[in-house]
N, C-alpha and C positions, 0 to 999 in steps of 0.2 A: 702900358707896354708889357708889364709883368703878366697881366691877365692874358694878353694876346700870345705871348711866348708860351705860357703854360698850356693854352688851348692848342697851339700848334704841336706841342709835344704830345698832348693827348690825342690829337688827330693822327699823328704818325703812329702812335701806339695802336690805335684802332686799325689802321691799314695793315699793320704787321700781324694783327690777330685774326683778320678775316680778309679774304680775297676781294670781295665786292661789297660796296656800301652804297645804298641809295641815298639821295639827298635828304629824304624824310628821316631815315635812320640816323644820319649824322646830326640832323637838327635835334632829334630826341636825345641822343647820347650826350651831345655837347651843351644842350640847353640854350641854344642861340637861334637866331633867325636864319632862314635860308640864304638871305643876302650875306650874312656874316660867314656862313659856310663857304659860299662861292668866293668871297674875298680871301678867306684863309687858304683855300685851294690855290688861288692865284699866287699867294705869297709863297707857298711851298714850291710852286713851279719856278718862281723867280730865284729861289734858293737852290735850284738844281734838282729837285725831286720830280721824277717823271710821273705825274699824276694824270692818268688817262680817264676820259669820260665817254660814255655812250648815251645817245639820245633815245627818246621814245618811252613807252610805258614801262619797259624793263630797264631803263637807263640806270647806270651806276657809275661810281668812281672807283678807280683801281690804281694802286701804286705799282708802276711797272719797274722792270729791271733797268738800272742805270749803269753808267760807266765807272762809277766809284761806289764804294761801300758807304751807305748812310750811317749816321751815328747809331749806336746800339741803345735802344730805349727800353728800360726795364722798370716796371713798377715795383713796389716793396716786396710783394709776394714772389714775383719773378726773380728778383735779385737774390732772395734767400734760397729759392729753389735751385738757381744756377750754382750758388756757392756750395750747397750740399752735394749736388750732382757731381761737381768737379772734384770734390774731396773724396767721393765714394765711387769714382769711375772704375769700371772693371779693369783688371790688369792683364787681360788676355791678348792685348796688342802691344807689341814692343814699342817703347818710347812714349806710350800714351800717358803714363803717370806723370812724367816730367812735363809733357806738353800741357796737361791739365793744370799743373801747378803754375806754369807760366801764364796760362789763360786767366786763372783766378787772380794772380797778381796784377795783370793788366786791367781786368775789370775793376778790381778794387781801387786802383789809382784814379779812375775817372768817376767814382761814385761820390755823391754828396756825403758829408761827414756823418749825417744821421744814418744812412744806409751802410756806410763803412763800419760803423760801430756794431750794427746788427750782424754783419758778416763776420767781423772779428770775434763776436761772441759765439759763433758757431764753428769753432775749431774742432773738427771731428777726428777721433782716433779710430781707425778701422782695424779690427781684429778679424783675420780670416779664419773661418771655421773649417774643420776637416770635411764637413758635410758639403762644402762648396765644390769639392772635386775640381781643383784648378786644372785648366786645360793647358796644353803646350801653347806658348806665345806665338803670335802671328806677326810677321813683318808688316809694317804699315803699308808698304808699297804693294804687297800682295792683296791686302784688303781693298786698297784704293783701285787697283786694276780690275779686280773681280767686280767691285761695286760699279765701276764705270761701264763695264760690259753689260751689267744688269740694266743700268739706267738707259744706255744708248741702244739696247736691244740688238747687240751685235754678237755673232758667234765667237766663242772663246776657246782658245787652245791652251792646254797646260799639261805638265807632267804630273802624274798622281801616284802616290805610294799607298796601296790599299791597306797593307798591314793588318790582317784580320785578327791576330791574337798575339799576346806578349811572347817575345822570343822567336817569332816567325821570321823567316828570311824575306825581306821586302824587295819588291821589284817595281820599277817605274814604268807606267804605261802612258802613252800620249793620248789625251782625251780631246775630243772635239764636241762641244755642247752648245745648246741654246740656254744661256743663263737667265733664269726668271726671278729668283728671290734669294736674298741673303737673310739668314735666320740666326739669331743668337738664343741658344737654349742651354741651360745648365752650364754656363761659362764656356760653351763651345760654339764656334761659328760654323754654320753649314751653308752650302750652296745648293739650292734646289734647281736642277737643270734638266733639260731633255737631252739624253745621250743620243747623238746622231749616228754613232757607230752601231749601237745595239737597238735603236728605235724604241726607247723606253725612258720613263722618268727615273731620275736617280738623285740621291742625296750624297754630297761630297763633304768631307771634313776639310775646311779651308786651311787648317794648319798642315794638311798633307798635300796641299797644292804647291807646286813650284813652277817657275818660269811661265806665269800666265801671259798670254798675248791676245789682245783684242784685235779681231780681224775687221775688215770693212764690209763683211757680209751681214746684211740685215736679216731679221726673221720676224714673223708675225707671232703675236702672243697666242699661246695654246691654253686651252682650259685645263686647269689642274685636276688630277684625279682626287676625289674626296671633296669635303666641304670647304676646306681652307688650307692655306700653306702650313699653318701651325699643326693641324690635325694630320696632314700628310707626313710631316717630319716626325712627329711624336709616335705615329703608328708604324713607321718604317723599322722593321726589325734589323735591317742591315743599313746602318748609317755610316759605315766606314770607321766606327769606333774601335779603339784598342783598350785593353785593360789598363787601368791606372796603376801608378806605383804605390801600392799599399803594402804594409807589413805582411798582410795575409790575403790571399785570394784563392778561390776554388771554383768548382763547377757543380751544377745540379741539373737534372732533367725535371722540368715542370710539366704538369698535366694542364697546360694552358696554351692557346695559340701564341705564336711568336709576336704578332702585332699587339696583343693585349699586354704581354710582359714588357715589350719595348716601350709602351706608353708610360709605364710607371717605373721602369728601371732607371737608375741614376746615370748621368752622363759618364761615358767611359766604360759602361758595362757592355758586354758582348752577348747578343742574342742570336742564336742560330736555330733556324727552323728545322725540325725533324719530321713532323707530319702536320696535318692541318690542325691537330689538337695538342701537340706537344712541341717543346723546344728545349734547347740547352742554354743555360745562363751562366756566364762567367762573370764573377763579381768580386770586388775587393772590399776590405774593411780594416779597421784598426786592431782587431783581435779576432781569434778564431770563433769565440762564442758570439761576438758581435756579428760576424759573417753568417753564422748559423741562424741567428735571430733575423737578420735581414732577409735571408732566403725564405723564412717562414712567413714574412709579411705579405707574400703573394696569395695566401689563403688557398692553396691548392696542394694536391698530393704531389710529392716530389721524391726523387731518388738522388741521393748525394753521390757524386762521382769521386770525390776526393779533393785534396790529399787526405792522408790518414788523420792529420790534426783536425780537419773539419769534421770528420766522422766522430772523433772523440769529443769535440766541442758540442756536437749535437746531443750526445749522450749526457753531457754535463748539463746542458740547457734543459733537456727533458726531465732530468732528476730534480733540478731546481724548481721547475713548475709543479712537479708532483708534490714536492715537499712544501710548496706554498699553500696547498689546500688546507683549509681549517679542519681540525679533527672531527670525526663523527660522520 
């Protein structure tokens, strides 16, 4: 009986890991006969698990969606991965940290003692670095509504505050878009959508979206411009970003295309296209010298716009590099 129970758990774990399994694959993975596999499948069905099968040369078994949530089955590696992921979950969604703690406590309660000891040994203390550039937090409801529209392929309406730069007067516009992808990059959530009002692809900061409403209007999937959704977002010089709250921030004109700078600029930086080969970059840092050094990492000719503290810091940095040369 113990061997049968362990085998059933293993069988359920396989169904959760992959969509379709042929009988031959299950025989090989479980190390039993085809007759035993069929008997175990029947046992799962009697227990209420909707295991579907298809006949023919390409026949396979598949665990379908049921009316109730089946038990969560994790092997040792998966249990450790879940414990670490829940303790290090991003803090960019309101209430997510508390929910992650409750989820970890719930999973821990149903774990065998052996796994519980492993999880308890992985108590992680997360220290947030200034380099992480934390984004404004997003209400869970907003993220859920936007995600639902992406999944159901329905037109989404929402109010949007563009806010191009720090200190600017924001105004809200009503947007009507075809939502295609949710992207998390540099601690910021972006919606990649087709703007129906302006007939173009657009990237929206989700934390600047309010009152999202999923309509009943379906739409067909459009091919994205570019090679992938990741490259599209990273190369968009106008992602609706605003300058972060740093002790120091300033501007520079770089002799590089806006798309190139946007790909490597940290989240929250503002990239403005000037010409095909130049752009203006607004960036923040923890010190004026640090800001001057960051601007120099783009390896391009540049003109500092200010403020005066940034210009002075650039002179300090240049002197330090000159003085660092060995004599002779």
